[in-house]
N, CA, C and O atoms as CSV, one atom per row, in Angstrom:
chain,resi,resn,atom,element,x,y,z
A,1,MET,N,N,14.531,-27.921,-5.074
A,1,MET,CA,C,14.183,-26.704,-4.366
A,1,MET,C,C,15.334,-26.350,-3.433
A,1,MET,O,O,15.900,-27.213,-2.762
A,2,VAL,N,N,15.662,-25.084,-3.405
A,2,VAL,CA,C,16.718,-24.601,-2.517
A,2,VAL,C,C,16.194,-24.621,-1.087
A,2,VAL,O,O,15.046,-24.252,-0.835
A,3,ALA,N,N,17.027,-25.048,-0.162
A,3,ALA,CA,C,16.634,-25.105,1.245
A,3,ALA,C,C,16.235,-23.714,1.736
A,3,ALA,O,O,16.750,-22.697,1.270
A,4,TYR,N,N,15.312,-23.701,2.682
A,4,TYR,CA,C,14.755,-22.456,3.206
A,4,TYR,C,C,15.848,-21.499,3.688
A,4,TYR,O,O,15.858,-20.328,3.308
A,5,GLY,N,N,16.742,-21.979,4.503
A,5,GLY,CA,C,17.788,-21.127,5.071
A,5,GLY,C,C,18.688,-20.513,4.014
A,5,GLY,O,O,19.046,-19.338,4.095
A,6,ILE,N,N,19.050,-21.315,3.023
A,6,ILE,CA,C,19.909,-20.820,1.944
A,6,ILE,C,C,19.153,-19.794,1.107
A,6,ILE,O,O,19.697,-18.745,0.760
A,7,ALA,N,N,17.905,-20.099,0.788
A,7,ALA,CA,C,17.099,-19.173,-0.012
A,7,ALA,C,C,16.909,-17.840,0.709
A,7,ALA,O,O,16.994,-16.778,0.093
A,8,LYS,N,N,16.654,-17.901,2.007
A,8,LYS,CA,C,16.444,-16.663,2.768
A,8,LYS,C,C,17.747,-15.874,2.877
A,8,LYS,O,O,17.735,-14.646,2.785
A,9,ALA,N,N,18.856,-16.559,3.070
A,9,ALA,CA,C,20.154,-15.875,3.134
A,9,ALA,C,C,20.451,-15.169,1.815
A,9,ALA,O,O,20.962,-14.049,1.811
A,10,ARG,N,N,20.134,-15.817,0.699
A,10,ARG,CA,C,20.334,-15.192,-0.615
A,10,ARG,C,C,19.435,-13.967,-0.770
A,10,ARG,O,O,19.870,-12.924,-1.257
A,11,ALA,N,N,18.184,-14.106,-0.351
A,11,ALA,CA,C,17.245,-12.986,-0.465
A,11,ALA,C,C,17.718,-11.798,0.369
A,11,ALA,O,O,17.660,-10.657,-0.089
A,12,LYS,N,N,18.184,-12.060,1.584
A,12,LYS,CA,C,18.668,-10.982,2.452
A,12,LYS,C,C,19.930,-10.339,1.880
A,12,LYS,O,O,20.123,-9.129,2.005
A,13,ALA,N,N,20.777,-11.135,1.260
A,13,ALA,CA,C,22.011,-10.604,0.679
A,13,ALA,C,C,21.716,-9.647,-0.475
A,13,ALA,O,O,22.505,-8.745,-0.760
A,14,ASN,N,N,20.582,-9.847,-1.133
A,14,ASN,CA,C,20.214,-8.993,-2.264
A,14,ASN,C,C,19.487,-7.719,-1.852
A,14,ASN,O,O,19.198,-6.879,-2.705
A,15,ARG,N,N,19.184,-7.554,-0.565
A,15,ARG,CA,C,18.496,-6.348,-0.069
A,15,ARG,C,C,19.280,-5.776,1.095
A,15,ARG,O,O,19.436,-6.434,2.124
A,16,THR,N,N,19.764,-4.577,0.946
A,16,THR,CA,C,20.474,-3.938,2.056
A,16,THR,C,C,19.506,-3.327,3.065
A,16,THR,O,O,19.901,-2.971,4.175
A,17,ASP,N,N,18.243,-3.208,2.677
A,17,ASP,CA,C,17.240,-2.586,3.553
A,17,ASP,C,C,16.202,-3.600,4.047
A,17,ASP,O,O,15.026,-3.265,4.195
A,18,TRP,N,N,16.635,-4.829,4.298
A,18,TRP,CA,C,15.729,-5.897,4.740
A,18,TRP,C,C,15.018,-5.476,6.025
A,18,TRP,O,O,15.667,-5.128,7.011
A,19,ASN,N,N,13.707,-5.507,6.012
A,19,ASN,CA,C,12.851,-5.114,7.140
A,19,ASN,C,C,13.049,-3.663,7.592
A,19,ASN,O,O,12.744,-3.328,8.736
A,20,GLU,N,N,13.551,-2.809,6.714
A,20,GLU,CA,C,13.731,-1.395,7.040
A,20,GLU,C,C,12.864,-0.491,6.174
A,20,GLU,O,O,12.811,0.717,6.406
A,21,ARG,N,N,12.191,-1.051,5.190
A,21,ARG,CA,C,11.382,-0.249,4.269
A,21,ARG,C,C,9.995,0.000,4.843
A,21,ARG,O,O,9.528,-0.715,5.729
A,22,THR,N,N,9.354,1.030,4.316
A,22,THR,CA,C,7.962,1.313,4.669
A,22,THR,C,C,7.167,1.464,3.380
A,22,THR,O,O,7.722,1.696,2.306
A,23,GLU,N,N,5.857,1.326,3.516
A,23,GLU,CA,C,4.984,1.567,2.374
A,23,GLU,C,C,3.802,2.408,2.832
A,23,GLU,O,O,3.327,2.285,3.960
A,24,ILE,N,N,3.340,3.266,1.927
A,24,ILE,CA,C,2.166,4.079,2.226
A,24,ILE,C,C,0.941,3.206,2.006
A,24,ILE,O,O,0.742,2.653,0.925
A,25,THR,N,N,0.124,3.090,3.044
A,25,THR,CA,C,-1.067,2.249,2.960
A,25,THR,C,C,-2.345,3.053,2.808
A,25,THR,O,O,-3.364,2.537,2.349
A,26,LYS,N,N,-2.285,4.332,3.199
A,26,LYS,CA,C,-3.512,5.119,3.184
A,26,LYS,C,C,-3.180,6.604,3.107
A,26,LYS,O,O,-2.160,7.059,3.625
A,27,ALA,N,N,-4.069,7.353,2.442
A,27,ALA,CA,C,-4.001,8.813,2.449
A,27,ALA,C,C,-5.271,9.323,3.108
A,27,ALA,O,O,-6.347,8.758,2.915
A,28,VAL,N,N,-5.148,10.380,3.879
A,28,VAL,CA,C,-6.306,11.011,4.506
A,28,VAL,C,C,-6.362,12.449,4.003
A,28,VAL,O,O,-5.495,13.267,4.307
A,29,ILE,N,N,-7.404,12.736,3.226
A,29,ILE,CA,C,-7.612,14.080,2.693
A,29,ILE,C,C,-8.575,14.799,3.631
A,29,ILE,O,O,-9.703,14.349,3.832
A,30,THR,N,N,-8.136,15.904,4.199
A,30,THR,CA,C,-8.992,16.709,5.073
A,30,THR,C,C,-9.490,17.891,4.252
A,30,THR,O,O,-8.701,18.672,3.721
A,31,TRP,N,N,-10.815,18.012,4.157
A,31,TRP,CA,C,-11.403,19.092,3.365
A,31,TRP,C,C,-12.549,19.740,4.133
A,31,TRP,O,O,-13.059,19.185,5.106
A,32,PHE,N,N,-12.941,20.922,3.676
A,32,PHE,CA,C,-13.975,21.702,4.356
A,32,PHE,C,C,-15.128,22.029,3.430
A,32,PHE,O,O,-14.962,22.149,2.216
A,33,ASP,N,N,-16.311,22.171,4.035
A,33,ASP,CA,C,-17.418,22.860,3.380
A,33,ASP,C,C,-17.594,24.157,4.172
A,33,ASP,O,O,-16.681,24.556,4.895
A,34,ALA,N,N,-18.722,24.809,4.056
A,34,ALA,CA,C,-18.918,26.089,4.747
A,34,ALA,C,C,-18.933,25.938,6.267
A,34,ALA,O,O,-18.585,26.876,6.984
A,35,ASP,N,N,-19.333,24.764,6.765
A,35,ASP,CA,C,-19.531,24.616,8.206
A,35,ASP,C,C,-18.649,23.580,8.895
A,35,ASP,O,O,-18.346,23.725,10.079
A,36,TYR,N,N,-18.234,22.545,8.182
A,36,TYR,CA,C,-17.590,21.412,8.840
A,36,TYR,C,C,-16.294,21.008,8.152
A,36,TYR,O,O,-15.998,21.400,7.023
A,37,GLU,N,N,-15.535,20.200,8.894
A,37,GLU,CA,C,-14.318,19.583,8.373
A,37,GLU,C,C,-14.615,18.105,8.138
A,37,GLU,O,O,-15.272,17.465,8.959
A,38,TYR,N,N,-14.139,17.569,7.032
A,38,TYR,CA,C,-14.363,16.163,6.693
A,38,TYR,C,C,-13.026,15.489,6.439
A,38,TYR,O,O,-12.056,16.133,6.041
A,39,GLU,N,N,-12.987,14.186,6.675
A,39,GLU,CA,C,-11.809,13.390,6.355
A,39,GLU,C,C,-12.208,12.285,5.390
A,39,GLU,O,O,-13.156,11.539,5.633
A,40,LEU,N,N,-11.479,12.196,4.312
A,40,LEU,CA,C,-11.703,11.161,3.306
A,40,LEU,C,C,-10.475,10.258,3.294
A,40,LEU,O,O,-9.362,10.715,3.033
A,41,GLU,N,N,-10.683,8.974,3.579
A,41,GLU,CA,C,-9.579,8.013,3.594
A,41,GLU,C,C,-9.512,7.289,2.256
A,41,GLU,O,O,-10.513,6.767,1.766
A,42,ILE,N,N,-8.326,7.267,1.679
A,42,ILE,CA,C,-8.079,6.584,0.412
A,42,ILE,C,C,-7.074,5.471,0.687
A,42,ILE,O,O,-5.930,5.740,1.054
A,43,GLU,N,N,-7.498,4.227,0.511
A,43,GLU,CA,C,-6.623,3.069,0.728
A,43,GLU,C,C,-5.759,2.827,-0.512
A,43,GLU,O,O,-6.217,3.024,-1.638
A,44,ASN,N,N,-4.539,2.410,-0.310
A,44,ASN,CA,C,-3.644,2.040,-1.403
A,44,ASN,C,C,-3.922,0.578,-1.764
A,44,ASN,O,O,-3.098,-0.305,-1.521
A,45,GLU,N,N,-5.095,0.345,-2.345
A,45,GLU,CA,C,-5.568,-1.019,-2.618
A,45,GLU,C,C,-4.736,-1.754,-3.656
A,45,GLU,O,O,-4.616,-2.978,-3.610
A,46,HIS,N,N,-4.166,-1.011,-4.586
A,46,HIS,CA,C,-3.423,-1.649,-5.675
A,46,HIS,C,C,-1.929,-1.741,-5.374
A,46,HIS,O,O,-1.127,-2.078,-6.246
A,47,ARG,N,N,-1.566,-1.435,-4.122
A,47,ARG,CA,C,-0.177,-1.505,-3.657
A,47,ARG,C,C,0.782,-0.771,-4.588
A,47,ARG,O,O,1.838,-1.285,-4.956
A,48,MET,N,N,0.383,0.456,-4.960
A,48,MET,CA,C,1.272,1.305,-5.745
A,48,MET,C,C,2.490,1.635,-4.882
A,48,MET,O,O,2.405,1.642,-3.654
A,49,ASP,N,N,3.621,1.907,-5.532
A,49,ASP,CA,C,4.774,2.309,-4.727
A,49,ASP,C,C,4.510,3.697,-4.142
A,49,ASP,O,O,3.600,4.400,-4.581
A,50,ASN,N,N,5.299,4.079,-3.165
A,50,ASN,CA,C,5.046,5.311,-2.413
A,50,ASN,C,C,4.959,6.545,-3.302
A,50,ASN,O,O,4.045,7.355,-3.147
A,51,GLU,N,N,5.897,6.694,-4.230
A,51,GLU,CA,C,5.914,7.871,-5.091
A,51,GLU,C,C,4.687,7.911,-5.998
A,51,GLU,O,O,4.069,8.961,-6.173
A,52,GLU,N,N,4.342,6.767,-6.569
A,52,GLU,CA,C,3.199,6.695,-7.477
A,52,GLU,C,C,1.890,6.994,-6.738
A,52,GLU,O,O,1.052,7.741,-7.244
A,53,PHE,N,N,1.712,6.419,-5.552
A,53,PHE,CA,C,0.487,6.641,-4.783
A,53,PHE,C,C,0.388,8.098,-4.330
A,53,PHE,O,O,-0.678,8.706,-4.426
A,54,THR,N,N,1.489,8.655,-3.839
A,54,THR,CA,C,1.498,10.049,-3.404
A,54,THR,C,C,1.128,10.972,-4.559
A,54,THR,O,O,0.294,11.864,-4.402
A,55,ALA,N,N,1.745,10.762,-5.715
A,55,ALA,CA,C,1.457,11.600,-6.884
A,55,ALA,C,C,0.002,11.460,-7.309
A,55,ALA,O,O,-0.646,12.456,-7.628
A,56,TRP,N,N,-0.517,10.237,-7.318
A,56,TRP,CA,C,-1.907,10.007,-7.728
A,56,TRP,C,C,-2.879,10.711,-6.787
A,56,TRP,O,O,-3.825,11.356,-7.239
A,57,VAL,N,N,-2.651,10.590,-5.484
A,57,VAL,CA,C,-3.545,11.230,-4.506
A,57,VAL,C,C,-3.485,12.743,-4.653
A,57,VAL,O,O,-4.523,13.403,-4.684
A,58,GLU,N,N,-2.279,13.299,-4.743
A,58,GLU,CA,C,-2.147,14.750,-4.856
A,58,GLU,C,C,-2.792,15.270,-6.136
A,58,GLU,O,O,-3.399,16.341,-6.136
A,59,GLU,N,N,-2.663,14.524,-7.215
A,59,GLU,CA,C,-3.251,14.924,-8.496
A,59,GLU,C,C,-4.778,14.861,-8.467
A,59,GLU,O,O,-5.446,15.694,-9.079
A,60,ASN,N,N,-5.328,13.883,-7.763
A,60,ASN,CA,C,-6.774,13.658,-7.771
A,60,ASN,C,C,-7.489,14.097,-6.498
A,60,ASN,O,O,-8.690,13.865,-6.364
A,61,ALA,N,N,-6.788,14.721,-5.570
A,61,ALA,CA,C,-7.370,15.065,-4.266
A,61,ALA,C,C,-8.623,15.923,-4.388
A,61,ALA,O,O,-9.625,15.656,-3.726
A,62,GLU,N,N,-8.572,16.938,-5.222
A,62,GLU,CA,C,-9.724,17.833,-5.323
A,62,GLU,C,C,-10.946,17.118,-5.894
A,62,GLU,O,O,-12.050,17.278,-5.374
A,63,SER,N,N,-10.768,16.337,-6.950
A,63,SER,CA,C,-11.918,15.630,-7.530
A,63,SER,C,C,-12.448,14.566,-6.569
A,63,SER,O,O,-13.656,14.336,-6.515
A,64,LEU,N,N,-11.567,13.919,-5.813
A,64,LEU,CA,C,-12.012,12.941,-4.817
A,64,LEU,C,C,-12.799,13.623,-3.702
A,64,LEU,O,O,-13.825,13.110,-3.255
A,65,ALA,N,N,-12.316,14.783,-3.255
A,65,ALA,CA,C,-13.014,15.528,-2.199
A,65,ALA,C,C,-14.366,16.035,-2.698
A,65,ALA,O,O,-15.346,16.014,-1.954
A,66,LYS,N,N,-14.426,16.488,-3.945
A,66,LYS,CA,C,-15.705,16.948,-4.509
A,66,LYS,C,C,-16.707,15.799,-4.580
A,66,LYS,O,O,-17.886,15.986,-4.278
A,67,ALA,N,N,-16.251,14.621,-4.975
A,67,ALA,CA,C,-17.138,13.455,-5.027
A,67,ALA,C,C,-17.611,13.079,-3.626
A,67,ALA,O,O,-18.768,12.703,-3.442
A,68,ASP,N,N,-16.722,13.180,-2.638
A,68,ASP,CA,C,-17.098,12.897,-1.255
A,68,ASP,C,C,-18.116,13.919,-0.758
A,68,ASP,O,O,-19.052,13.569,-0.040
A,69,ALA,N,N,-17.934,15.168,-1.136
A,69,ALA,CA,C,-18.885,16.216,-0.745
A,69,ALA,C,C,-20.261,15.933,-1.328
A,69,ALA,O,O,-21.279,16.102,-0.656
A,70,GLU,N,N,-20.284,15.502,-2.578
A,70,GLU,CA,C,-21.559,15.173,-3.221
A,70,GLU,C,C,-22.250,14.023,-2.494
A,70,GLU,O,O,-23.463,14.051,-2.286
A,71,GLU,N,N,-21.468,13.006,-2.108
A,71,GLU,CA,C,-22.027,11.876,-1.352
A,71,GLU,C,C,-22.587,12.317,-0.006
A,71,GLU,O,O,-23.579,11.770,0.475
A,72,ASN,N,N,-21.938,13.318,0.601
A,72,ASN,CA,C,-22.370,13.822,1.900
A,72,ASN,C,C,-23.435,14.909,1.785
A,72,ASN,O,O,-23.884,15.447,2.798
A,73,GLY,N,N,-23.841,15.235,0.561
A,73,GLY,CA,C,-24.886,16.231,0.358
A,73,GLY,C,C,-24.462,17.637,0.732
A,73,GLY,O,O,-25.264,18.420,1.240
A,74,THR,N,N,-23.202,17.956,0.481
A,74,THR,CA,C,-22.701,19.288,0.815
A,74,THR,C,C,-21.847,19.814,-0.332
A,74,THR,O,O,-21.718,19.159,-1.366
A,75,THR,N,N,-21.274,20.981,-0.153
A,75,THR,CA,C,-20.479,21.614,-1.197
A,75,THR,C,C,-19.024,21.724,-0.753
A,75,THR,O,O,-18.725,22.289,0.300
A,76,PHE,N,N,-18.143,21.189,-1.552
A,76,PHE,CA,C,-16.706,21.258,-1.288
A,76,PHE,C,C,-16.237,22.706,-1.403
A,76,PHE,O,O,-16.613,23.416,-2.336
A,77,GLU,N,N,-15.409,23.141,-0.440
A,77,GLU,CA,C,-14.836,24.486,-0.525
A,77,GLU,C,C,-13.330,24.451,-0.731
A,77,GLU,O,O,-12.813,25.071,-1.661
A,78,GLU,N,N,-12.621,23.725,0.139
A,78,GLU,CA,C,-11.173,23.666,-0.025
A,78,GLU,C,C,-10.575,22.469,0.710
A,78,GLU,O,O,-11.169,21.909,1.631
A,79,ILE,N,N,-9.375,22.104,0.264
A,79,ILE,CA,C,-8.621,21.039,0.927
A,79,ILE,C,C,-7.728,21.684,1.980
A,79,ILE,O,O,-7.027,22.658,1.706
A,80,ASP,N,N,-7.764,21.136,3.170
A,80,ASP,CA,C,-6.918,21.634,4.256
A,80,ASP,C,C,-5.570,20.932,4.250
A,80,ASP,O,O,-4.528,21.581,4.339
A,81,SER,N,N,-5.588,19.596,4.145
A,81,SER,CA,C,-4.326,18.854,4.193
A,81,SER,C,C,-4.499,17.466,3.597
A,81,SER,O,O,-5.610,16.957,3.446
A,82,ILE,N,N,-3.363,16.877,3.267
A,82,ILE,CA,C,-3.307,15.479,2.835
A,82,ILE,C,C,-2.224,14.816,3.679
A,82,ILE,O,O,-1.061,15.218,3.639
A,83,ASP,N,N,-2.612,13.810,4.434
A,83,ASP,CA,C,-1.662,13.073,5.269
A,83,ASP,C,C,-1.573,11.640,4.766
A,83,ASP,O,O,-2.559,11.064,4.306
A,84,PHE,N,N,-0.385,11.081,4.861
A,84,PHE,CA,C,-0.161,9.715,4.408
A,84,PHE,C,C,0.230,8.848,5.596
A,84,PHE,O,O,1.039,9.252,6.431
A,85,GLU,N,N,-0.354,7.648,5.664
A,85,GLU,CA,C,-0.034,6.696,6.727
A,85,GLU,C,C,0.860,5.601,6.160
A,85,GLU,O,O,0.568,5.013,5.118
A,86,GLU,N,N,1.949,5.342,6.865
A,86,GLU,CA,C,2.912,4.331,6.436
A,86,GLU,C,C,2.942,3.169,7.421
A,86,GLU,O,O,2.675,3.330,8.612
A,87,THR,N,N,3.269,2.010,6.899
A,87,THR,CA,C,3.517,0.849,7.750
A,87,THR,C,C,4.846,0.226,7.326
A,87,THR,O,O,5.307,0.411,6.199
A,88,ASP,N,N,5.439,-0.505,8.240
A,88,ASP,CA,C,6.687,-1.195,7.931
A,88,ASP,C,C,6.400,-2.382,7.021
A,88,ASP,O,O,5.384,-3.062,7.161
A,89,ILE,N,N,7.308,-2.615,6.093
A,89,ILE,CA,C,7.206,-3.785,5.225
A,89,ILE,C,C,7.912,-4.940,5.926
A,89,ILE,O,O,9.082,-4.826,6.290
A,90,ASP,N,N,7.209,-6.044,6.115
A,90,ASP,CA,C,7.770,-7.224,6.769
A,90,ASP,C,C,8.353,-8.141,5.690
A,90,ASP,O,O,7.664,-9.005,5.148
A,91,ASP,N,N,9.628,-7.933,5.393
A,91,ASP,CA,C,10.278,-8.735,4.356
A,91,ASP,C,C,10.322,-10.213,4.711
A,91,ASP,O,O,10.282,-11.062,3.821
A,92,ASP,N,N,10.403,-10.535,6.007
A,92,ASP,CA,C,10.404,-11.939,6.422
A,92,ASP,C,C,9.087,-12.609,6.032
A,92,ASP,O,O,9.085,-13.719,5.500
A,93,ALA,N,N,7.970,-11.935,6.299
A,93,ALA,CA,C,6.659,-12.499,5.956
A,93,ALA,C,C,6.488,-12.607,4.445
A,93,ALA,O,O,5.952,-13.598,3.949
A,94,LEU,N,N,6.945,-11.587,3.707
A,94,LEU,CA,C,6.848,-11.644,2.244
A,94,LEU,C,C,7.682,-12.792,1.689
A,94,LEU,O,O,7.253,-13.488,0.769
A,95,PHE,N,N,8.876,-12.990,2.248
A,95,PHE,CA,C,9.720,-14.095,1.809
A,95,PHE,C,C,9.049,-15.428,2.101
A,95,PHE,O,O,8.995,-16.304,1.238
A,96,ASP,N,N,8.536,-15.583,3.326
A,96,ASP,CA,C,7.885,-16.843,3.702
A,96,ASP,C,C,6.723,-17.163,2.774
A,96,ASP,O,O,6.540,-18.313,2.373
A,97,GLU,N,N,5.943,-16.150,2.435
A,97,GLU,CA,C,4.803,-16.345,1.530
A,97,GLU,C,C,5.278,-16.788,0.146
A,97,GLU,O,O,4.714,-17.712,-0.439
A,98,ALA,N,N,6.307,-16.134,-0.374
A,98,ALA,CA,C,6.827,-16.485,-1.695
A,98,ALA,C,C,7.475,-17.866,-1.682
A,98,ALA,O,O,7.321,-18.629,-2.635
A,99,TYR,N,N,8.195,-18.192,-0.618
A,99,TYR,CA,C,8.852,-19.493,-0.520
A,99,TYR,C,C,7.817,-20.610,-0.448
A,99,TYR,O,O,7.957,-21.644,-1.101
A,100,GLU,N,N,6.778,-20.391,0.352
A,100,GLU,CA,C,5.712,-21.391,0.466
A,100,GLU,C,C,5.020,-21.614,-0.878
A,100,GLU,O,O,4.714,-22.750,-1.241
A,101,ALA,N,N,4.776,-20.540,-1.609
A,101,ALA,CA,C,4.143,-20.659,-2.927
A,101,ALA,C,C,5.046,-21.419,-3.897
A,101,ALA,O,O,4.567,-22.230,-4.689
A,102,ALA,N,N,6.357,-21.156,-3.834
A,102,ALA,CA,C,7.294,-21.861,-4.709
A,102,ALA,C,C,7.350,-23.345,-4.368
A,102,ALA,O,O,7.407,-24.185,-5.266
A,103,CYS,N,N,7.335,-23.672,-3.084
A,103,CYS,CA,C,7.328,-25.085,-2.663
A,103,CYS,C,C,6.060,-25.780,-3.139
A,103,CYS,O,O,6.114,-26.901,-3.645
A,104,GLU,N,N,4.940,-25.127,-2.978
A,104,GLU,CA,C,3.657,-25.693,-3.414
A,104,GLU,C,C,3.664,-25.934,-4.919
A,104,GLU,O,O,3.212,-26.979,-5.387
A,105,PHE,N,N,4.179,-24.963,-5.679
A,105,PHE,CA,C,4.239,-25.097,-7.128
A,105,PHE,C,C,5.136,-26.271,-7.520
A,105,PHE,O,O,4.779,-27.072,-8.384
A,106,GLU,N,N,6.296,-26.367,-6.881
A,106,GLU,CA,C,7.205,-27.467,-7.199
A,106,GLU,C,C,6.569,-28.812,-6.870
A,106,GLU,O,O,6.689,-29.759,-7.647
A,107,TRP,N,N,5.895,-28.904,-5.730
A,107,TRP,CA,C,5.226,-30.141,-5.342
A,107,TRP,C,C,4.147,-30.507,-6.359
A,107,TRP,O,O,4.024,-31.669,-6.746
A,108,GLU,N,N,3.366,-29.519,-6.792
A,108,GLU,CA,C,2.315,-29.779,-7.780
A,108,GLU,C,C,2.902,-30.249,-9.102
A,108,GLU,O,O,2.341,-31.134,-9.749
A,109,CYS,N,N,4.026,-29.666,-9.511
A,109,CYS,CA,C,4.669,-30.084,-10.760
A,109,CYS,C,C,5.182,-31.521,-10.660
A,109,CYS,O,O,5.077,-32.290,-11.615
A,110,GLN,N,N,5.733,-31.875,-9.509
A,110,GLN,CA,C,6.287,-33.213,-9.340
A,110,GLN,C,C,5.205,-34.274,-9.214
A,110,GLN,O,O,5.414,-35.417,-9.620
A,111,THR,N,N,4.064,-33.919,-8.664
A,111,THR,CA,C,3.001,-34.908,-8.463
A,111,THR,C,C,1.965,-34.886,-9.581
A,111,THR,O,O,1.049,-35.709,-9.602
A,112,GLY,N,N,2.111,-33.951,-10.503
A,112,GLY,CA,C,1.172,-33.884,-11.620
A,112,GLY,C,C,-0.199,-33.358,-11.240
A,112,GLY,O,O,-1.170,-33.577,-11.963
A,113,ARG,N,N,-0.286,-32.687,-10.145
A,113,ARG,CA,C,-1.568,-32.132,-9.688
A,113,ARG,C,C,-2.038,-30.988,-10.499
A,113,ARG,O,O,-3.100,-30.430,-10.222
């Protein structure tokens, strides 16, 4: 197994944007019926990349809002806006998780577990 420091240095060398990236975690669709404004939150549960998630939400926004209106017992009229929430990607945490999993796998292979 490659030492932690060496492995992390290699990983950082392969990414010029280490700890500078963001990911879209949620979309908020604001829609109206005749009387009220509603907000429908859509989580990026499958961790789609930003472009894919944005395109999917924009393509399906009206049908999602109509389904939400049906659940709320009202009639969908129009979409006001779609906002996306982003969070920073913690490359250090992702690396640590992957490194720990690799160490565990190597240990299991060596011990026959």
